[in-house]
C-alpha positions in Angstrom: 4.1 6.7 22.0 2.6 4.5 18.7 2.2 6.8 15.8 0.3 5.6 12.3 1.9 7.0 8.8 -0.7 6.2 5.8 1.4 6.6 2.7 -1.7 8.3 0.1 -0.2 9.1 -2.6 0.3 7.8 -6.3 -2.3 8.2 -9.3 -3.5 4.5 -8.9 -3.3 4.3 -13.2 -3.9 0.6 -13.0 -7.4 0.9 -12.4 -8.2 3.5 -15.3 -10.7 4.5 -16.3 -12.5 4.6 -12.9 -9.3 6.2 -11.6 -8.5 9.7 -12.4 -6.1 12.4 -11.5 -8.2 14.1 -9.1 -9.9 10.7 -7.7 -7.0 8.1 -7.8 -7.8 4.7 -6.4 -7.0 5.6 -2.7 -10.5 8.0 -2.7 -12.5 5.1 -4.6 -14.7 2.8 -3.3 -12.6 -0.3 -4.4 -13.5 -2.3 -1.7 -16.6 -1.3 0.0 -18.8 1.7 0.3 -16.2 4.3 1.5 -12.9 5.2 0.0 -9.7 3.0 0.6 -8.2 5.7 2.8 -11.1 6.0 4.7 -11.2 2.0 5.6 -7.1 2.7 6.6 -7.7 5.5 9.2 -11.4 3.2 10.4 -9.0 0.2 11.4 -6.7 2.1 13.4 -9.6 2.9 15.9 -9.1 1.8 19.3 -5.4 1.3 18.8 -4.0 4.7 17.8 -5.9 7.5 17.8 -7.0 10.3 15.3 -4.0 12.8 16.7 -1.7 10.7 16.3 -2.1 9.4 12.1 0.0 11.1 9.9 -1.2 10.7 6.3 1.6 11.6 3.4 0.0 12.6 0.1 0.7 15.3 -3.2 -0.9 18.7 -3.2 -3.9 17.8 -5.0 -5.1 15.5 -2.9 -4.2 17.1 0.2 -7.8 19.1 0.6 -9.8 15.8 -0.3 -7.9 13.7 2.0 -8.5 16.5 5.0 -12.4 16.6 4.7 -12.8 12.7 4.3 -10.5 11.5 6.8 -11.2 14.1 9.6 -7.8 14.4 11.0 -6.5 17.6 11.7 -4.7 19.6 9.1 -1.4 19.8 10.6 -1.4 15.9 10.5 -1.9 16.0 6.5 1.7 15.8 5.2 1.9 17.1 1.7 5.2 16.2 -0.3 7.1 19.4 -2.5 7.1 16.2 -4.8 7.0 12.4 -5.5 10.0 10.5 -4.5 8.8 7.2 -3.6 8.4 5.8 -0.3 11.8 6.2 1.5 11.8 9.8 1.6 8.2 10.1 2.6 8.1 7.6 5.2 11.7 9.0 6.5 9.7 12.9 6.8 6.7 11.4 8.2 8.7 9.4 11.3 10.8 12.6 12.1 8.2 14.4 12.7 6.3 11.9 14.8 9.2 12.1 16.7 9.1 16.2 16.6 5.9 15.7 18.5 7.0 13.0 20.5 10.6 12.2 21.3 9.3 8.6 22.0 7.6 7.8 18.6 7.6 4.4 17.5 5.6 4.3 13.8 3.7 1.9 12.1 3.4 2.7 8.5 0.9 1.3 6.2 -0.4 2.0 3.0 -4.3 3.8 1.6 -5.4 1.3 -0.9 -4.8 -2.1 0.8 -7.9 -4.1 1.9 -7.8 -5.8 5.4 -10.5 -8.9 5.7 -10.1 -8.6 9.7 -9.3 -5.8 11.6 -9.2 -7.0 14.7 -6.2 -9.5 13.3 -4.8 -6.9 11.6 -4.5 -4.2 15.3 -3.3 -7.5 16.9 -0.5 -8.0 14.1 0.7 -4.4 14.3 1.0 -4.1 17.8 3.2 -7.4 17.8 5.0 -5.3 15.5 5.3 -2.2 17.3 6.3 -4.1 20.1 9.0 -6.4 18.4 10.3 -2.5 17.1 10.3 -1.5 20.8 12.2 -4.3 22.5 14.5 -5.9 19.3 15.1 -2.3 18.4 14.4 -3.2 14.9 12.7 -2.3 12.0 9.8 -4.5 11.9 7.9 -6.0 8.6 4.6 -8.2 8.9 5.0 -11.5 6.4 1.5 -12.6 5.2 1.6 -16.7 4.6 1.4 -16.8 0.7 -2.0 -18.1 -1.2 -0.6 -17.7 -4.7 2.0 -17.6 -6.5 2.2 -13.9 -7.0 4.4 -12.4 -8.9 3.9 -8.7 -8.0 4.5 -8.9 -4.4 8.1 -8.9 -2.6 8.6 -12.0 -0.2 10.7 -12.4 3.3 12.7 -15.1 3.7 12.3 -15.8 7.3 15.6 -15.8 9.2 16.7 -17.4 13.0 14.2 -16.8 15.8 14.4 -13.6 18.0 11.7 -14.7 20.3 8.3 -16.7 20.5 6.6 -13.9 18.0 9.4 -12.8 16.1 12.1 -13.5 13.8 15.4 -12.1 12.0 14.9 -11.6 8.0 17.5 -14.1 5.9 16.8 -12.3 2.4 14.3 -9.8 0.9 12.9 -11.3 -2.8 11.0 -8.4 -4.9 8.7 -9.6 -7.4 9.8 -12.8 -8.6 8.9 -15.0 -11.7 6.2 -17.4 -11.4 8.8 -20.5 -10.8 10.6 -18.6 -8.1 7.4 -17.7 -6.6 6.7 -21.4 -6.4 10.2 -22.3 -5.2 9.8 -19.1 -2.6 6.4 -20.8 -1.0 7.8 -23.8 -0.9 10.9 -22.8 1.5 8.5 -21.3 3.8 9.1 -17.6 2.6 6.2 -15.3 3.1 4.8 -11.9 1.4 6.2 -8.5 2.2 3.3 -6.9 3.3 4.8 -3.4 3.4 3.0 -3.0 6.8 6.2 -1.8 8.8 7.0 -1.0 12.4 10.2 1.0 14.3 11.2 3.4 16.7 11.7 6.9 14.9 15.6 6.8 16.7 16.2 3.3 14.9 15.0 4.3 11.6 17.0 7.4 11.4 20.2 5.5 12.2 19.3 3.1 9.8 18.8 5.9 6.8 22.1 7.3 8.0 24.3 3.9 7.2 22.6 2.2 4.4 20.9 4.9 2.6 23.0 7.6 0.8 20.1 9.0 -1.5 18.6 10.4 1.7 21.3 10.2 4.6 23.4 13.6 3.2 20.1 15.8 3.3 18.6 14.8 6.9 20.1 17.9 8.2 18.2 19.8 5.9 15.3 17.7 7.2 16.0 19.0 10.6 16.9 22.5 10.3 13.2 22.3 9.0 14.0 22.8 5.2 11.5 20.6 4.0 11.5 21.7 0.2 15.1 21.3 0.2 14.9 17.8 1.8 12.7 16.9 -1.3 15.1 18.5 -4.0 17.8 16.6 -2.4 17.0 13.1 -2.4 17.0 10.4 -4.8 13.8 8.7 -5.1 13.8 5.2 -3.8 11.7 2.5 -1.9 12.0 2.1 1.9 11.9 -1.5 0.8 15.2 -1.3 -1.5 16.8 2.3 0.5 16.4 1.1 3.7 15.0 -2.9 4.6 17.1 -5.1 2.1 20.4 -2.8 3.1 19.9 -2.8 6.9 20.9 -6.0 9.2 19.0 -4.6 11.9 15.3 -6.0 10.5 12.8 -8.7 11.7 9.6 -10.2 11.0 5.9 -11.3 12.5 3.6 -12.8 11.1 0.0 -11.6 10.6 -3.0 -13.7 10.7 -5.6 -11.6 8.4 -6.5 -11.2 5.0 -4.8 -9.0 3.3 -4.4 -7.6 -0.4 -3.1 -4.7 -1.6 -5.6 -4.1 -4.5 -3.1 -3.5 -7.1 -4.8 -3.8 -10.4 -8.2 -4.6 -11.0 -7.9 -8.4 -10.6 -7.7 -7.8 -7.0 -11.9 -6.9 -7.0 -12.0 -10.3 -8.0 -10.7 -11.9 -4.6 -11.9 -8.9 -2.4 -15.9 -8.6 -3.5 -18.1 -10.6 -2.7 -19.1 -13.2 -5.8 -21.9 -14.3 -7.0 -22.2 -18.2 -7.6 -20.6 -18.4 -11.0 -17.6 -16.3 -9.8 -18.5 -12.8 -10.8 -17.9 -9.7 -9.0 -20.5 -6.8 -10.1 -20.6 -3.4 -9.1 -23.1 -0.9 -10.4 -26.0 -1.8 -13.6 -24.9 -5.4 -14.8 -27.3 -8.1 -16.3 -25.0 -11.1 -17.0 -25.7 -14.5 -18.4 -24.0 -17.8 -18.9 -20.7 -15.5 -17.9 -18.0 -17.0 -15.5 -15.3 -15.1 -13.3 -15.6 -11.5 -14.5 -15.4 -8.5 -13.0 -17.9 -6.0 -13.9 -17.7 -2.2 -13.2 -20.0 0.8 -14.5 -20.8 4.0 -13.0 -23.9 4.9 -15.2 -25.5 2.9 -18.3 -26.0 -0.9 -17.7 -23.6 -3.7 -19.4 -24.4 -7.0 -20.4 -22.4 -10.0 -20.9 -23.1 -13.1 -22.5 -21.4 -16.4 -22.5 -17.9 -15.1 -21.5 -15.8 -15.6 -18.5 -12.2 -14.0 -17.0 -13.2 -10.8 -18.1 -12.7 -7.6 -16.5 -15.7 -4.6 -18.2 -15.2 -1.2 -16.9 -17.4 1.7 -18.1 -16.5 5.0 -15.9 -15.4 8.7 -16.8 -16.5 8.3 -20.4 -14.5 5.4 -21.5 -14.9 1.3 -21.6 -12.3 -0.9 -20.6 -12.1 -4.2 -21.5 -9.7 -6.5 -20.7 -8.4 -10.4 -20.1 -8.2 -10.7 -16.5 -4.5 -12.3 -17.0 -3.8 -8.9 -18.6 -4.6 -6.9 -15.4 -1.1 -6.4 -14.7 -0.4 -4.8 -18.2 -2.9 -2.1 -18.0 -0.4 1.1 -17.4 1.6 -0.4 -20.4 -1.6 -0.2 -22.1 -2.2 3.0 -21.2 1.5 4.5 -22.5 0.4 3.3 -25.5 -3.3 4.9 -25.8 -3.5 8.2 -27.8 -3.8 11.0 -24.9 -7.6 12.0 -26.5 -8.5 8.3 -25.3 -6.2 7.9 -22.2 -6.3 11.3 -20.2 -9.3 12.3 -17.8 -10.2 14.9 -16.1 
C-alpha cells in the first residue's frame, strides 16, 4: 500500500521574528489560513488515508502537530535528535514497512506551498507507480521559472518509459550563471518530493550510505535511540540519491514553492495592483513589490519598494527582499537579547 511521510522538523529561522522555537514555520499560516503542516496533510486527502500518514518531528513539536493534524498518536514519529533528512526518512520508511510489508512511501516536507493539489496528487501517484514498476528511487522534477540559486537541479537521463527518465546527475544550489546554464540545458528543480518502495530504499542505503548503513541493525532491533546516536547526519539527497544508480525522475505539472524565505511570500500570496503582499494591519502609499506582515500593530509604508517589513513577537524586521536568504546569518550576528524569542 501507499504511505505518506511528512518531514516536519526544523526551526524555520528564516521566518524570524514570526517563527519561534515553539511556533516554527510549519505551524504558521504562511501559505494560507491554516498552517503549512495542516495543508500538507490535507492535500493527501482522497489519495493516502490519514492512518497511513507518518509525520517525523522533534520532541517540542510532537504535541502541537498531533493536536492540529488529527493523526493517530503512533503516526507522530519523534526523533531523539535531529540528524538531517536521510536518517529521518530511513526510519519512517522502515516503520511503514514494519506495519505494511508491501509499503511504498511518498516523502514530502511540511512547509511547502502547492498551487494545484489535484495535479500534485497526479504527480505523486505517477512517482509511486514508477517506484514500483522500475524499482527505483523516484524524484519529482519541476520546470524552473527563474534561475533560483537556493534549489537543487536535476539533469534528466535516458527515458525509462513515456512518463519517467533516469537521472544523469544532480546539481546542488548553483550560482546564478550556472543555474541559467542548467535551465538552458533542460534541467529541472529537484522538488524534494520523493517516492520509493521500502525494500529499494533499504537496499540503496546499505550499498551507498555508510553514514547510516552500520546502524540499520539497531533500528531493526527497535533501538531507536541507538540508531540516532550512531548515524552521521546527512541529507537524503547527498547520502542516497546522488550516490545511487537506481534513481528515476518524473515531472510535476503543478506550481510549487518550498517557502524557504520571506521572499517566497511574495510569490505565493495574493498581491495588490502594485505587487505588494500585506498580511495584518497595514497602510501602503506609493509602495511597490513589498511584503508586509504584522501580527499586532499597524505598519505604514510610504514611497518604498522591494522591502520586507515584519512586526511579530515584539520585534520588527526591515530588510530588502534580495537579502531575505541572508536572514540566518543576520540572526547569528545579533545579540541574544534581540534575537532570542520565547
